[in-house]
C-alpha positions, 0 to 999 in steps of 0.5 A, spaced: 676 312 693 676 319 690 676 322 696 682 318 698 686 321 692 685 328 694 687 327 701 693 324 698 694 330 693 693 335 699 698 331 703 703 331 698 702 339 696 702 341 703 709 337 704 712 340 698 710 347 701 712 346 708 719 343 705 720 349 700 718 354 705 724 351 710 729 351 704 727 359 703 728 360 710 735 357 710 737 361 705 734 367 708 738 366 714 744 366 710 743 372 706 741 376 713 748 373 716 751 376 710 748 383 711 743 383 707 736 386 708 730 382 707 725 386 703 720 381 700 719 373 701 714 370 696 713 376 692 708 375 687 705 379 681 699 376 677 703 369 675 710 371 677 713 370 683 720 371 686 722 367 692 726 372 696 728 379 695 734 382 699 737 389 699 744 390 700 751 393 697 755 390 692 763 389 693 764 397 691 759 400 696 753 401 691 746 399 692 744 392 690 738 388 689 738 381 690 733 377 687 733 369 689 730 363 686 730 357 691 730 350 689 730 344 693 733 339 689 739 335 689 741 337 682 741 344 678 735 343 674 732 350 671 729 351 665 730 357 660 723 358 660 723 359 668 729 363 667 726 368 663 720 368 667 724 370 673 727 375 669 721 378 667 718 378 674 725 382 676 723 387 671 716 388 673 718 389 680 723 394 678 718 397 674 713 397 680 718 400 684 722 404 679 723 411 684 725 407 690 730 402 687 733 406 680 740 407 682 740 399 685 744 394 681 740 388 680 742 381 681 739 374 680 741 368 684 739 361 684 740 358 691 740 350 691 738 347 697 740 339 697 738 334 702 744 329 703 743 324 709 738 328 712 743 334 712 741 340 708 747 344 704 746 350 700 749 352 694 748 359 691 750 361 684 750 368 684 748 373 678 745 367 674 743 372 668 746 368 662 
């Protein structure tokens, strides 16, 4: 009986991993079509993670780094703790790559991938550093 439970849990986590990766790829393709260059997907440092990191230019032509958290859900549900963790991860990334991205403006976007009637829709909330 114990092994069945572990298999069920494993299948559940594999399903979540695959659906999360599919959501990230959907968002990644949107940003690439917008003219951004993908730098990292699932960037990790110790216990911190950023789903997607893109480089591009802002509306004024200045270099821009966009850090993206992808949420596969039907509602906005990001906690203050998670937001602080994302901001800390951004800070760590910028500290580790200071010379390369020192002149870049930084932005945190939240991409919400919703599944409605077997159709995926994406809502992007730009510059979520409230």
